[in-house]
C-alpha positions in Angstrom: 11.6 12.6 17.9 8.1 11.9 18.0 6.1 13.8 21.1 4.5 11.8 23.7 2.7 12.8 26.4 0.4 11.0 29.1 -3.5 11.2 29.5 -5.1 12.3 32.8 -6.9 9.2 33.3 -11.0 9.9 35.0 -10.1 6.5 36.9 -8.5 5.9 40.6 -6.3 4.1 40.4 -3.8 2.3 37.9 -3.9 -1.3 36.3 -0.5 -3.0 37.6 -0.5 -5.8 34.7 -0.7 -5.5 30.7 -3.5 -6.0 28.5 -3.5 -9.1 26.3 -3.8 -8.3 23.1 -6.5 -11.2 22.6 -9.1 -8.4 24.9 -11.6 -7.1 23.9 -10.8 -4.0 21.6 -11.4 -0.5 23.3 -14.3 1.8 21.8 -13.0 4.3 20.3 -15.8 7.1 19.3 -15.9 10.9 18.6 -15.9 13.1 21.3 -15.9 16.8 18.9 -14.1 18.0 16.0 -10.4 17.1 17.9 -10.9 14.6 20.6 -11.7 10.9 20.9 -12.9 9.4 24.0 -11.3 6.4 24.9 -13.4 3.3 27.2 -10.9 0.2 28.2 -13.2 -2.8 29.6 -11.6 -3.7 32.8 -10.2 -7.0 33.3 -10.2 -9.9 36.3 -7.7 -8.0 38.3 -7.1 -4.4 36.1 -9.4 -1.4 36.6 -11.8 0.1 33.2 -9.8 3.1 32.1 -11.9 5.8 30.4 -10.8 8.9 28.9 -11.0 12.3 26.3 -7.7 12.4 24.2 -7.7 15.7 22.2 -5.8 14.4 19.3 -3.3 16.8 17.3 -4.6 18.9 14.6 -2.7 18.6 11.3 0.3 20.7 11.0 1.1 23.9 8.1 4.4 23.5 6.9 5.6 26.1 5.1 8.5 25.9 2.3 10.4 29.3 1.8 12.8 29.5 -2.6 12.8 25.7 -3.3 14.8 25.9 -6.0 14.3 24.4 -9.9 16.8 24.2 -12.3 14.0 24.9 -15.3 10.4 23.8 -15.4 9.0 21.4 -17.6 5.8 23.3 -20.2 2.6 22.1 -18.0 0.7 19.2 -19.9 -3.0 20.1 -19.5 -3.7 16.7 -21.7 -1.9 13.9 -19.2 -2.7 12.1 -15.6 -3.1 14.6 -13.0 -0.1 13.1 -10.9 1.9 13.3 -13.7 1.5 17.5 -15.6 4.8 18.8 -14.4 7.4 19.4 -11.9 7.1 17.9 -8.9 7.3 19.6 -5.2 10.3 18.3 -3.1 7.9 18.2 -0.1 5.4 16.3 -2.2 7.6 13.3 -3.0 6.6 10.0 -3.1 8.5 7.7 -5.3 8.2 8.9 -8.1 4.9 11.7 -8.1 3.7 13.4 -5.4 1.2 12.9 -2.5 -2.4 14.2 -3.5 -4.1 16.4 -1.2 -1.7 18.0 0.6 -1.2 21.4 -1.4 -2.0 24.5 -0.2 -3.1 25.9 -4.0 -3.6 29.5 -2.4 0.3 30.1 -0.8 2.1 28.8 -4.1 4.4 32.1 -4.9 7.3 31.5 -8.3 9.7 34.1 -8.3 12.8 34.7 -10.6 15.2 34.5 -7.6 15.0 33.4 -4.0 13.9 37.0 -2.7 10.8 38.5 -2.1 12.1 41.6 -4.2 12.9 39.0 -7.2 10.3 39.1 -10.4 7.0 37.2 -9.6 5.6 35.2 -11.8 1.9 35.5 -12.8 -0.1 32.1 -12.0 -2.3 31.4 -15.1 -0.2 33.4 -17.5 3.3 32.0 -16.7 2.4 28.6 -15.0 0.0 26.7 -13.9 0.0 23.8 -11.5 -2.4 21.1 -10.6 -4.1 21.1 -7.6 -3.9 18.1 -6.0 -1.0 15.9 -6.8 0.9 19.3 -7.3 2.6 19.4 -10.7 4.0 22.2 -12.0 5.0 23.9 -15.5 6.0 27.4 -16.9 3.5 28.0 -19.7 4.3 29.0 -23.3 4.3 32.0 -24.3 5.1 33.5 -20.3 8.3 34.9 -19.0 9.4 31.7 -17.6 12.1 30.7 -20.2 13.5 27.4 -21.4 16.5 26.2 -19.1 15.1 29.4 -16.3 15.7 28.5 -13.0 12.5 29.3 -10.7 12.1 29.6 -6.9 8.9 27.9 -5.3 7.7 28.7 -1.8 4.0 26.9 -1.0 2.6 25.7 2.4 1.7 22.1 2.1 0.4 19.1 5.4 1.5 15.6 5.6 -0.1 12.5 6.5 0.7 11.3 10.0 -0.7 7.7 12.0 -1.1 8.9 15.9 -1.5 6.1 17.9 -3.5 5.9 21.7 -1.4 3.6 24.0 -1.6 1.3 26.8 1.5 1.3 28.7 2.5 -1.1 30.9 2.3 1.0 33.7 -1.5 1.5 32.5 -1.6 5.0 31.8 -3.2 5.9 28.8 -1.1 7.8 26.1 -1.5 9.6 23.0 1.7 9.4 20.7 1.5 11.4 17.5 3.1 10.2 14.7 6.0 11.6 12.0 4.6 13.0 9.6 5.3 11.9 6.2 4.6 12.0 2.2 5.4 8.6 1.9 4.7 5.9 3.9 3.7 7.1 7.1 4.2 4.8 10.1 2.4 4.9 13.4 4.6 5.5 16.4 6.8 2.9 18.4 5.0 0.7 20.9 7.0 -2.0 22.7 6.3 -5.3 23.4 4.7 -4.6 27.4 2.7 -1.9 25.9 -1.0 -2.5 23.9 -1.7 -0.1 21.1 -5.7 0.7 21.1 -6.4 2.6 18.6 -4.5 5.0 15.5 -5.8 8.2 14.5 -5.5 8.6 10.5 -4.5 11.9 9.4 -4.6 12.4 5.9 -3.8 15.9 5.6 -5.3 19.4 6.0 -8.5 18.6 7.6 -11.4 20.3 8.9 -11.8 18.0 11.5 -11.9 14.3 12.7 -14.4 11.6 11.2 -15.7 8.3 11.9 -13.1 7.7 9.2 -10.2 8.9 11.2 -10.5 6.0 13.5 -8.7 2.9 13.8 -9.2 1.1 16.7 -7.1 -2.1 17.3 -9.8 -5.4 16.3 -6.9 -7.5 15.8 -3.3 -7.9 16.1 -2.9 -9.6 13.1 -4.6 -11.2 10.0 -6.1 -14.8 11.0 -4.7 -17.5 9.5 -7.0 -20.6 8.6 -7.2 -23.5 9.9 -4.5 -26.1 8.6 -7.2 -28.2 5.9 -6.1 -31.8 5.5 -5.2 -31.1 2.5 -3.2 -28.0 1.5 -4.3 -26.3 -1.7 -0.7 -26.5 -2.9 -1.6 -30.5 -2.4 -5.3 -30.3 -4.5 -4.2 -27.6 -7.2 -0.5 -27.4 -7.7 0.9 -31.1 -6.8 3.6 -31.5 -8.7 5.5 -28.2 -8.0 5.1 -29.3 -3.9 6.2 -32.3 -5.0 9.8 -31.0 -5.8 10.0 -29.0 -3.5 10.0 -31.9 -1.2 12.0 -34.0 -3.1 14.8 -31.3 -4.0 14.2 -31.4 -7.8 15.0 -28.3 -9.4 11.6 -25.9 -9.6 11.4 -22.8 -11.5 9.1 -20.6 -10.1 7.9 -17.7 -13.0 7.4 -14.2 -10.9 5.0 -12.5 -14.0 3.2 -9.3 -13.8 3.2 -5.7 -13.5 5.2 -2.9 -12.4 4.5 -4.3 -8.7 6.6 -7.4 -9.6 8.4 -5.5 -11.7 9.2 -3.2 -8.5 11.9 -1.2 -10.1 10.9 1.7 -7.4 11.9 -0.6 -4.5 15.6 0.5 -3.0 16.7 -3.1 -1.9 15.1 -5.2 -4.9 17.1 -8.1 -3.9 15.1 -9.0 -1.2 12.4 -6.8 -1.1 10.1 -8.1 -4.4 7.2 -10.3 -3.4 8.3 -13.1 -5.1 11.6 -12.7 -3.4 10.3 -13.0 -0.3 8.3 -15.5 -0.9 10.9 -17.7 -2.1 13.0 -16.8 1.1 9.9 -18.2 3.1 9.8 -21.9 1.2 13.2 -22.2 1.6 13.0 -22.1 5.4 9.6 -24.3 5.1 11.6 -26.8 2.4 15.5 -26.7 3.0 16.1 -29.5 0.5 13.8 -27.6 -2.5 16.2 -25.8 -5.4 14.2 -23.2 -7.0 15.2 -21.5 -9.6 13.7 -18.0 -9.6 12.4 -16.2 -13.0 11.2 -12.9 -13.4 9.0 -11.4 -16.4 7.5 -8.1 -15.5 5.9 -5.4 -17.5 5.4 -1.7 -15.9 1.8 -0.4 -16.7 0.5 -3.2 -18.4 -1.5 -6.0 -18.5 -2.3 -9.7 -19.5 -3.7 -8.5 -22.9 -0.4 -6.3 -23.2 1.7 -9.2 -23.7 -0.4 -10.8 -25.8 -0.5 -8.2 -28.4 2.6 -8.0 -28.0 4.5 -9.3 -32.1 7.0 -11.5 -32.0 10.7 -10.5 -31.3 9.4 -7.7 -30.0 10.6 -7.4 -25.8 7.7 -8.7 -23.7 6.5 -11.3 -26.2 4.3 -13.2 -24.4 5.7 -16.8 -26.1 8.5 -15.8 -26.0 8.9 -14.0 -22.2 6.7 -16.3 -21.3 5.6 -19.4 -22.5 9.5 -20.1 -23.9 10.8 -19.7 -20.0 9.3 -23.7 -19.5 8.2 -22.9 -15.8 6.9 -25.5 -13.3 5.3 -23.3 -12.1 3.9 -19.9 -13.1 2.7 -17.2 -10.2 0.7 -13.8 -11.7 0.1 -10.5 -10.9 -1.8 -7.9 -12.9 -3.1 -4.9 -10.2 -3.4 -3.9 -13.5 -6.0 -6.2 -15.3 -8.5 -4.4 -12.9 -10.7 -3.8 -15.1 -11.8 -7.5 -16.5 -15.3 -8.3 -16.1 -15.5 -12.3 -14.6 -16.7 -12.9 -18.0 -13.5 -11.2 -19.5 -11.6 -13.2 -16.1 -12.8 -16.1 -17.9 -12.5 -15.6 -21.5 -8.5 -14.0 -20.8 -7.3 -16.1 -18.0 -9.0 -19.7 -19.4 -6.8 -19.6 -22.6 -3.6 -18.4 -20.5 -4.1 -21.8 -18.4 -4.8 -23.2 -21.8 -1.1 -22.3 -22.7 0.2 -22.8 -19.4 -1.0 -26.5 -18.8 0.1 -26.9 -22.6 3.7 -27.0 -21.4 2.8 -28.8 -18.5 3.1 -25.4 -16.1 0.5 -25.2 -12.2 -0.4 -21.4 -12.2 -1.1 -20.0 -9.2 -2.9 -16.5 -9.4 -2.4 -13.7 -6.9 -5.3 -11.7 -6.2 -4.0 -8.0 -6.1 -3.6 -5.7 -4.0 -6.3 -2.9 -3.2 -4.9 0.5 -4.9 -5.9 3.9 -3.9 -9.6 4.5 -2.3 -11.4 6.5 -5.1 -10.1 4.2 -7.9 -11.9 1.1 -6.1 -15.4 3.7 -5.5 -14.3 3.8 -1.9 -14.5 7.0 -0.1 -12.9 5.7 3.6 -10.1 2.9 4.5 -11.6 1.3 7.0 -15.0 -1.3 7.2 -13.8 -2.7 3.2 -13.9 -6.3 4.6 -15.2 -7.4 0.9 -13.1 -6.0 -1.8 -16.2 -4.0 -4.8 -13.9 -5.2 -8.3 -15.6 -7.6 -10.0 -12.1 -8.5 -11.2 -11.3 -10.2 -7.6 -14.7 -11.9 -7.6 -14.1 -12.9 -11.2 -11.0 -14.9 -10.2 -12.2 -16.2 -7.3 -14.7 -18.1 -9.2 -11.7 -19.2 -12.0 -10.2 -20.8 -9.2 -12.4 -22.5 -8.0 -14.0 -24.1 -10.9 -10.6 -24.5 -12.6 -7.5 -26.5 -11.3 -5.5 -23.1 -10.6 -4.3 -22.0 -7.1 -5.7 -19.1 -6.1 -3.4 -16.4 -3.3 -6.2 -13.9 -1.9 -4.4 -11.1 -0.9 -6.5 -8.9 -1.5 -9.0 -11.0 1.2 -6.0 -10.2 3.4 -5.6 -6.3 2.5 -9.0 -5.9 3.6 -8.7 -6.9 6.5 -5.9 -4.0 7.7 -7.9 -1.8 8.4 -8.4 -4.2 11.8 -5.4 -3.7 12.7 -5.2 -0.5 12.5 -3.5 0.4 8.9 -4.5 2.6 6.5 -4.0 0.3 3.7 -2.7 3.1 1.8 -0.5 4.2 3.8 1.3 1.4 2.2 1.2 2.5 -1.2 4.9 4.2 -1.8 3.5 6.9 -4.8 -0.1 6.9 -2.8 -1.7 5.2 -5.6 -0.8 1.4 -6.1 2.9 0.2 -5.4 3.1 -1.2 -2.2 6.1 -0.6 0.0 7.9 -4.3 1.8 6.0 -4.4 4.0 3.0 -4.2 1.8 4.3 -6.6 -0.8 5.2 -9.3 2.4 1.4 -9.8 2.1 1.7 -11.1 -1.2 3.7 -14.0 0.4 1.6 -14.2 2.9 -1.0 -15.0 1.1 1.2 -17.5 -0.8 2.6 -19.4 1.9 -1.1 -19.9 3.5 -1.0 -22.5 0.1 1.4 -24.7 1.3 1.8 -27.6 3.6 4.1 -26.8 6.9 6.6 -29.2 5.0 
């Protein structure tokens, strides 16, 4: 159960009406290491509110004698996030959440009791400090197939909220800590969330990077244009949607499109969410959805596969004879604008050769340090040259651009640290994060 408590207000009287979401954002500023000053402007019938909010410190959790049936050999040459066995409390999808483990707390024994043999770090076993992957060392005392019992301490990320209640009181609510996709505490319709406080783990003090005042309650959808992108760039696909003529859509991409990590792939893929909405808008449409996806790969990977092998580009993409291709390749993010022009120019010629139209999805934001970022706020502009290349390519060619990146870049304005949507803490959006792709795609189409 979430802990809540009502703050003492530095005001006289209580507001009697609910503050609308459209009202000016609250001012939220740091005041010491673990407190924030909150100021809410008064309205015509509402008094100004002001309070000093104490924020809960990160909690340290203790795990005692976690049993592992065996340990693999530690792989120092592997990716940081995949060098050994995963500590259970840190698991986030197929990986572990980084920067939560207290390295000094790790103790590995042959049994669950303190009297059991204690193994020596660096001689019997090794682990990666940030991600916590742990493995045995060759020549050490931990044998192949031997069970071990691991004790350790760790923190967990958390999203707290400062809420204006329907009674006109400021209330601080601590979120539920979770290694994977922590959620902000619930707010009912008669309340207003003023700010979120992002606690990524065991931090020493709050900084401005932890504060997420609510500046928007949703992405500001652009005004409906007189001529939609679909009418301009993918007219044949749109005509089939309107007429009820069969339309074959191919979703082509990497692990984000493959969605092997999803709990309910029949409805949680971005392409499934998109097509479901498309059918609602065009109830007469007869849509066939195909998916061709390859986790961990790029468009270049497809082009390099020989004939007859799985994921050969000609056989799995072009020979599918789609009417509309929708591509998602966050793994192409290493491409420069010039490389985008060359690579995607070839793809466009191929699609035109089979009579297919094309929508390119710009990628979601991934781990901040993978994007050269040191924060998850004030990041409207995507720093990746690949995204710039996609926007330039779409502007100068007959392809449509669904700009998911633009929407991800504004999540901080809604109080959302975007990486909290990644189930693996790196680059796999959960259902909520994938819905943003569907949002970007639906923006391209007229209302009927």
